[in-house]
N, C-alpha and C positions, 0 to 999 in steps of 0.2 A: 600274384595267382600261386596256386599252390605247387611247389618245387618238384614233389612227387609226379605231380600230374605231368610236369614238363618233361621229367624225366622217361615218363611211359609213355608218351607222346614221340620223343624222340627215338626211342626204341621202335614204338610203333613204324615212324617213318623208315628209318633205317633198314627194319625189319623188310617192309614192304617194297623198298628199293632193291633189296637184293631178289625178290621178286620179279620186280616188273623190268627188269633191265634184262631178263633171259627170254622172256615171251617172246620178242620178237622172232628169236633166232633157233626156238625148239623143235620145229619143224623140218628147217633147212639144217641143222646140227643133226639129227636123226636119220636124213636122207643121206648124208655124209659116212654113216655108218653102214650104208646099204640097207636100212631097214623098209619096209613097203610103207606104203601110206596109211593100213589100218595099222601095222605095228608103231608106225608114229602116233598114231591116236592113242594107243595104249599107253602111251609115255606122260600124257597128259590124264589119265582115266587113274591109272596107277598110283598118283600123287593125291588126286581129288579123292579115291577110293580111301586111300591110307589116313588122309587127313580126316575124312568122315568119321572111321572108326576110331581115329586115335583123339579125336577132340575133344568128347566128354568125358573120355579118361585121365587126360591130361588134365584139363579142369578139375575133375574130382580128386586127383591126385594132391592138388595144389590145393585142396581143403586140409589135407592129413596132413602133408609135409612143408606145407609153405607157398608161396607164390615164387620167391627168389629163385629157388634151387631149381623149380623144374622151368622155370623161363629161362634160367641158365644153361640147362641142360638140351634144352629143345634148340636153341639157337646154335650150340655148340653141332649140335647134330645136321641142322642146315649146312654149316661151314663143311663141315668133312662129306656133305651131299654134293654139295658143288665143288670141291676139289675133285672127289671121285668121277665127276661128269665130266670135268676141263679135262682129266689125264685117263679118261675110260681105255684101255687098251682093247677091249672088245665091248660090242653091243650089250653084251648080259650085262654089264657093269652100268650102263645107262639105267637100266629097269632095275637095278639093284639100289641104285642112287637115288631114283626118283621114289621107290617105296621108302627110304630113310627120309627122305626131304617130306614125305607126305606124313609120315609118322610124327616128324618134330614139328609141322606145320602149324599142328594145335596149339602153338604159343598164343596166338591170337587172343584167345579165350582167357588166357592168364593174364595178358596184360590189360584186359579190360575189368579180370577181377581186380587188379592194382586199383584202378581209377574207382572203381567202386568201394573199396575199401579205403580210400581216403579223401572220399568228397562227400559232402552234405547232400541228402536225398535231392534240396531243391537247387542242387548244383549240378546234377549228373549230367540231365540234357544236354547242358551247353558242352561239360566236358568230354562227353562221348560225340559231339559234333565236333569238336576239336581234334578228338581220335580218329574220327570217318574222315576229314577234311586231311590228316596228315597221310592216308591212304589213298585219298584222291590225286594229293600232289605228286606221291613217290609214283604214280601210274602216269603221271606226265613228264617227271624228270627221268625215271627210270628207260624207257626206250629211247629219248634225246640222248643219253649215256649211252644205250648201245648202241647207237647210229655211230659212235665215235669208236669205242673200243672193239668194236667187229671189226673194223679196218685193220686191226692187227691181226686176228686169227677169229674164226668161230668159238675158239675154245675162251678167249678173253673175257667174254659178258660174264662167265661161270666163274671165273677166276676172280673177277671184281663182285659178283654178290657173294663170292665167300668171305672177301675181306670186308662189305658192310656187314653181314652177320658175325664177324667176328669184333667188329667194333661194339654193336649192340651187346653182345655178349660181354666183352669187357666192362661196358658201362653197368650192364645189371651185377654182375658181381664185385665189382669195385664203389660204385655210387650210389645203386638202387639199395635202399634199405628194406626189412623184411616188413610187409605191411598188412600181412595175417595176424591179427592180434589176438583172436582165439581158435587153435585148432579143432578139426572134427574129429572127434572122440567115438563115435558109433563106428562097429567094425566095417572094414571095407568087403565090400560083396559086389560080385556081378549087377546083383538086380540094382542096386543102386548108383550104376556107373550113368544110368540116363537112355539108356537102349528101350527101356521099356514104356517109357515116353513117348520116344519115336515113335513107336508102332501104335500106342493109342492116341496121336496127337490127332486125326484124321476125324475122330468119333466127338470132339470136341464141339457143341454146338456154335454155329459163324464161323469160329476160328479154322474148323477143319476144312471146312469151305476154302478158307484164304489160303490156309498150309497148300492147298491143293492147287490155287491158284498160283501160289508161289513159286511150286515146285514145276508146274507147268511151263512158265514165263523163265525160270532158271534153265529149263531143257533146252528150249530154244536156244537160248543165250550161249549154254554148252555147246551146242552144235555149232554155232555160228563160231567160238573163240578155235576150233581145229580148222572147220572146214573153208574158212575164209582162206587161211594161209595157201594151202597146198593150191587153190583156185587161182589167188594172184601168180604163184610162184609158175603152176602149170598151162593155165589158160589166159593169163595176161601177161606173162614174160616177164614179170618184174623180178625184184630180188627182195633179201630179208631187210634191206633198208628202208624199201615202200613200206611194208610191213611195220616196220614202228614209225613211219612218219602216220600210218592210219592210225597206229593206237595212240599218238602224241593227239592227234587231231582227235579221236574219240574222248579221252580224257577231259580234255578241254572243254569240248563241248558239254562233257556230263556234267562238272564241275560247276559251271555257268549255269546250267538247269537247276542242277538241286542249290545252288547257292542263292539264286534268287526267282528265277523264271517261272520254276513251278510255283511260288508263292504268289506270283503275280495271276497265274492262270487259275489258281483256286479262288481268285475273287469274284472269277465269273463262271467257273464251271465248278460241279461236284468233283469230288475224288473220285466218285465210281464212273461219271463220265470220262474223266480225262484217263482212268485205268484204261476203259474200254477203247478207247480213240486210240491211246498208246499201244494197246496189244494189237488191236487190228491193221493201224496205217505202219507199224514198224514190220507187221509180218507179212502185210504186200510189197513192202520194199525190199526185205528179206529175199521172197520168193522173186522178185523181178532182178538181182543180181546175176543169176546166171543168163540173162537176157542181152549182157552185154559184153563185148570182149574190148570194149573203147575204156581205157584205165580214166581217162577225164571224166565220163559218164559215171564210171564206178565210182570215182572220189566223190561225187555230186551226190548218187544212191547212199553212200557210206554216211555223208553228213547229215543229210535227212534223216536216214535211218537210229544215227546217234542221238539226234534230238528228240525223235518220238521214245526211241528206247529207254531213255533216261528218266521219262516220266513212270515206268512201272513200278520197279522195286522200291523206289521211296514211298511212294502211296500204299503197296501193300504193306509194307512196314507198318505205317503209320494207321491201316486200318485194323491190323491185328493190334497195336497198342491202344487204340480208341474202343474196343471191343474185348478186353480183357482186364478184369481187376487190378487195383496195384499193386496188389499184393502177389499177383502170378505175372508179372511184366516179364522178369526174367527169363521165367520157363516158356513164356510165349515166344519172346525174341530168338531166345537158344534153339526153338523147334523151328523157327523159319532156319534158320543157320543151318540148322543139319539138313533140312531139304533143299536147301540151297545146295550147300554140298553134294549130297545125293545126286542132285538135277545134275551138277557139274561131272560127276564119275559116268552115268547115262551117257550123257550126251556127245560124249567125242566118240563112244564107241558107236553109237547110231550113226555117225559122221562118218567113222573109219569104214562100215559096212556099208554106206550109202555110196561112198566114193568108189566103189568097185564097180558100178552101174555108169558112173561119169560125176567128173568133179561138181557139177552142179546140181547133181541131186540132193544132198546134204542140205544146200542152201534153200530150196523149195522146200525139203520136208521140216526144216526151222522155220520157215514161213507160215506153212499150213499149221503147224502146231501151236503157233503166237497166233494166229487169226481163230483158230479154234478154242482157245485159251479166253479170249476175245468174248466169244458168243455165249460161252459156257459163264462168263460175270455176267453179261446182258441177261441169261437166263435166272442167275441167282441175285440180282441187284435188288429186290425188294427185302431180301434177309441180312445185307451188308452195312445196315446204317449209315447211307453216306452223310458224308458232313463237308460243307464248304471248306472251311480251314484247317491247317493243321501245322504242327510247330516241325517244321525241315531243319 
């Protein structure tokens, strides 16, 4: 196997691990600094917002200056951001750290560019599959590690995350060769950073509809990512360790679904039918979360939600791919990622505002959005060129 690909996948795994280990304690850590629920949601929003803004810029800069320096700089930024969070003297430093972490969080696009630089076109699907698997594995291992290190202190996961990012940075600096053979010579301007394509993406026939579906389904998940944590802490009276357990369970189910179960389902159902079913059923389950204050029943709902919720995103990306010309694949997938990041920015804000009316309201809103998205897909089903099988 390509040595550089293995290095890139290792960097991806370690980088994702540095993120996954802190997710279970973000809300609790924010509350320890006296932040309100809404202010806590802003910590998640700031990361996603600055990542959304920085990703196309970092990716474009890597075309001019090379993959290695941009990847190394962004990873070092993650090291600093996590240390700043771990030893923040006041809540203000938490917000500054999240902004810095978001800016440097665009390194994922550079790591993907390394893979594109060093693999043949016919091998890229397999290479990106390995890249995605490394992310999935990290979001299973990360919460497990968090379960142990948070026993020392709430700040410990951030120190661990910083150490992981430092390892990835050192591997990048001392092991990873520069993979960009021909650097961009066109003058660097604001217009060619990729933002104009984000604005015009919705006008592309068929793809525009799929991007809207991608945004709405991601918005629902963005609301869930924040709002389920306050519900567990304040209504179910559980702890951050329970949040970590839920994230591990969700990650394992997602990997199983995407690794094989979806492929089996596609032998009997079209992608469109599975997408509609996934969105509507997961929306119903989402809206049912506030109906129970029993943790065991909540865990059953979460398990079912993880199963159905794992259907949507890979199918949406597949539909975008099969409806895009070969030479435009990178642009379309990049647009999907941008809309995902934008939804991840707005979702926690909606959750933070709705939580002011009660801890169950964000969950109901997220469920309604998911159901409405499923209905929207049904209304546009004849335009989306459903196919039965896809390569996940």
